[in-house]
C-alpha positions in Angstrom: 42.9 163.4 153.7 45.7 163.3 151.2 47.5 160.5 153.1 48.5 158.7 149.9 51.5 158.4 147.6 51.4 160.3 144.4 50.8 157.2 142.3 47.9 156.1 144.5 46.5 159.6 144.5 46.6 159.7 140.7 44.8 156.3 140.3 42.2 157.3 142.8 41.5 160.6 141.3 41.0 159.0 137.9 38.5 156.6 139.4 36.8 159.5 141.3 36.3 161.5 138.1 34.0 158.8 136.7 32.3 157.5 139.9 29.6 159.7 141.4 29.0 157.3 144.2 32.6 157.5 145.5 32.5 161.3 145.1 29.4 161.5 147.3 30.9 159.1 149.9 34.2 160.9 150.0 32.5 164.3 150.5 30.4 162.9 153.3 33.4 161.4 155.1 35.3 164.7 154.9 32.3 166.5 156.4 32.1 163.9 159.2 35.8 164.3 160.0 35.5 168.1 160.1 32.5 167.8 162.5 34.5 165.5 164.8 37.4 167.9 164.9 35.4 171.1 165.3 33.4 169.5 168.2 36.5 169.5 170.5 38.2 172.7 169.2 39.2 175.1 171.9 41.5 178.1 172.5 45.0 177.1 173.7 45.9 178.2 177.2 48.4 181.0 177.6 52.0 179.8 177.3 51.3 176.5 175.6 53.3 177.2 172.5 56.3 178.4 174.5 56.2 175.3 176.8 55.8 173.0 173.8 58.8 174.5 171.9 60.9 174.4 175.1 60.0 170.7 175.6 60.9 170.0 171.9 64.2 171.6 172.4 65.0 169.2 175.2 63.9 166.1 173.3 66.6 164.1 171.4 65.7 164.0 167.7 65.8 161.0 165.3 68.8 160.8 163.0 68.4 161.5 159.2 66.8 158.7 157.3 68.6 157.2 154.3 67.9 154.5 151.8 64.3 153.2 151.8 61.5 155.7 152.1 60.4 155.5 155.7 56.9 156.1 154.6 56.9 153.2 152.3 54.7 151.0 154.4 52.3 153.9 155.1 52.0 154.8 151.5 51.3 151.3 150.4 48.4 151.1 152.8 47.2 154.6 151.8 45.6 153.3 148.6 43.3 151.1 150.8 42.6 154.1 152.9 41.5 156.2 149.9 39.4 153.3 148.6 37.7 152.8 152.0 37.0 156.5 152.2 35.2 156.4 148.7 32.6 153.1 149.0 28.9 152.5 149.9 26.9 154.7 152.3 25.5 153.7 155.7 28.1 151.7 157.6 31.1 153.5 156.3 33.7 150.9 155.0 36.5 151.7 157.4 35.7 148.5 159.2 37.7 145.3 160.0 40.6 144.7 157.6 40.1 147.9 155.7 40.3 150.0 158.9 43.4 148.1 160.1 45.1 148.6 156.8 44.4 152.3 156.7 45.4 153.0 160.3 49.0 154.0 159.4 47.6 156.8 157.3 44.0 157.7 157.6 43.1 156.5 161.1 46.1 158.2 162.6 45.3 161.4 160.6 41.8 161.4 162.2 43.3 160.7 165.6 45.8 163.5 165.0 42.9 166.0 164.6 41.6 165.0 168.0 45.1 165.1 169.6 45.7 168.5 168.1 42.4 169.8 169.4 43.1 168.3 172.8 46.5 169.9 172.9 45.0 173.2 172.1 42.8 172.7 175.2 45.7 171.7 177.3 44.7 168.1 177.2 48.2 166.7 176.2 50.4 166.7 179.3 53.9 168.2 178.8 55.5 165.9 181.4 54.9 162.2 182.3 54.3 163.3 185.9 51.3 165.4 184.9 48.0 163.8 186.0 45.0 164.1 183.7 42.0 165.8 185.1 38.5 164.5 184.7 37.9 166.5 181.4 41.3 165.4 180.1 40.5 161.7 180.8 37.4 162.1 178.7 39.5 163.4 175.8 42.0 160.5 176.4 39.1 158.0 176.2 38.0 159.5 172.9 41.5 159.2 171.4 41.6 155.5 172.6 38.5 154.7 170.7 39.6 156.5 167.5 43.0 154.8 167.4 41.7 151.3 168.4 42.7 148.6 165.9 39.0 147.5 165.7 37.5 151.0 165.3 34.5 151.2 163.1 32.7 154.3 161.8 29.0 154.5 161.3 26.8 157.3 160.0 23.0 157.6 160.1 20.2 160.1 159.6 18.2 161.3 162.6 14.5 161.0 162.1 13.9 164.5 163.4 16.6 165.9 161.1 20.4 166.0 161.0 22.9 163.3 161.0 24.8 161.2 163.5 28.4 159.9 163.3 29.7 157.1 165.6 33.2 155.7 166.0 33.0 152.4 167.9 35.6 150.0 169.4 34.3 146.7 170.7 37.6 145.9 172.3 37.3 149.0 174.4 33.6 148.6 174.8 33.1 152.2 174.0 32.0 154.6 171.2 32.2 158.3 170.4 29.0 160.0 169.2 28.7 163.3 167.4 25.6 164.8 165.7 25.2 167.6 163.2 22.3 169.9 162.3 19.9 168.5 164.9 16.7 170.5 165.2 16.8 173.1 168.0 14.8 172.2 171.1 12.4 174.2 173.2 13.6 175.6 176.5 13.7 173.0 179.2 14.4 170.1 176.8 17.6 168.3 175.8 18.9 165.4 173.7 19.9 162.3 175.7 22.0 159.4 174.4 21.3 155.8 175.4 22.7 152.3 175.1 19.7 150.0 174.6 19.9 146.3 174.7 19.1 143.0 176.4 20.5 144.4 179.7 18.1 147.4 179.6 18.3 151.0 178.7 21.4 152.9 180.1 22.0 156.6 179.8 25.2 157.5 178.0 24.9 161.2 178.8 23.4 164.4 177.5 24.4 166.0 174.3 26.1 169.3 174.9 24.6 172.5 173.5 25.3 172.8 169.8 28.3 174.7 168.6 28.4 175.7 164.9 25.6 173.3 164.3 27.3 170.3 166.0 26.6 168.4 169.2 29.3 166.4 170.9 31.5 164.5 171.0 30.0 162.2 173.7 31.9 159.1 174.9 29.7 156.1 175.8 31.3 153.2 177.6 30.2 149.8 178.7 29.0 148.5 175.3 27.4 145.0 175.5 26.4 142.4 173.0 23.1 143.3 171.3 23.3 147.0 172.2 21.6 149.7 170.0 22.4 153.5 170.2 19.3 155.5 170.9 18.7 159.3 171.0 15.7 160.8 172.7 14.4 164.3 173.7 14.1 164.5 177.4 13.5 167.2 180.1 16.5 169.4 180.9 18.9 167.5 183.1 18.0 164.1 181.6 15.9 161.2 182.6 16.6 157.8 184.3 14.7 156.1 181.5 13.6 157.2 178.0 10.3 159.2 178.2 9.9 159.8 174.5 10.1 157.9 171.2 13.7 157.8 170.0 14.6 160.1 167.1 17.5 157.8 166.3 17.9 154.0 166.8 21.1 152.6 165.4 21.9 148.9 165.4 25.5 148.4 166.3 25.6 144.8 165.1 23.9 145.2 161.7 
């Protein structure tokens, strides 16, 4: 996402020019980030820009920065971010130490996409006294997962067609699920997300109707040790327990 210093960018581009595997991985990650952002895009409410500018005018600004580049620490980590965005497929290597190292650049950039989309929908409150509504709390929960220090990103192919992207935080015991290009369903059917593990199968909610080929995001909470993510096709309105063979089973501990 170009969150790198010029020297890091030049080195990475030289590597990218001779590494087809990294080129494919980078392209896939950019597509996944775009899907996550587009899934929560919305038209801003009337007057949002004017209220935001007015609030900015009342907020004291930081003084000019002199001496050391304030982005020094961020740009030093950005090389790791670029490398993480370019490695092997499957469990995308933005995990563990690599994810923590890239948070000052890449992770915050991904989070910024969601925050910007949330602001466009009126999700970001303009005053500390403003209470978040139910929908706004859902967007806040998504942002917490994306910015968690232990956040992991996983991608998988859906058996019926399409791909799934998951960002998971074990600390928050939650994950964000988004799918792209799922096969359309017959009338009266829907996709339902599940957490499946030793404690039984628990519904994590229904996938919303597709928008521009994308379903989600859906926030699933209450992760437990040994859980898998499952996706099934159910009657409209969902089921208490899976009634069909999963089109996706993803091991969260593999």
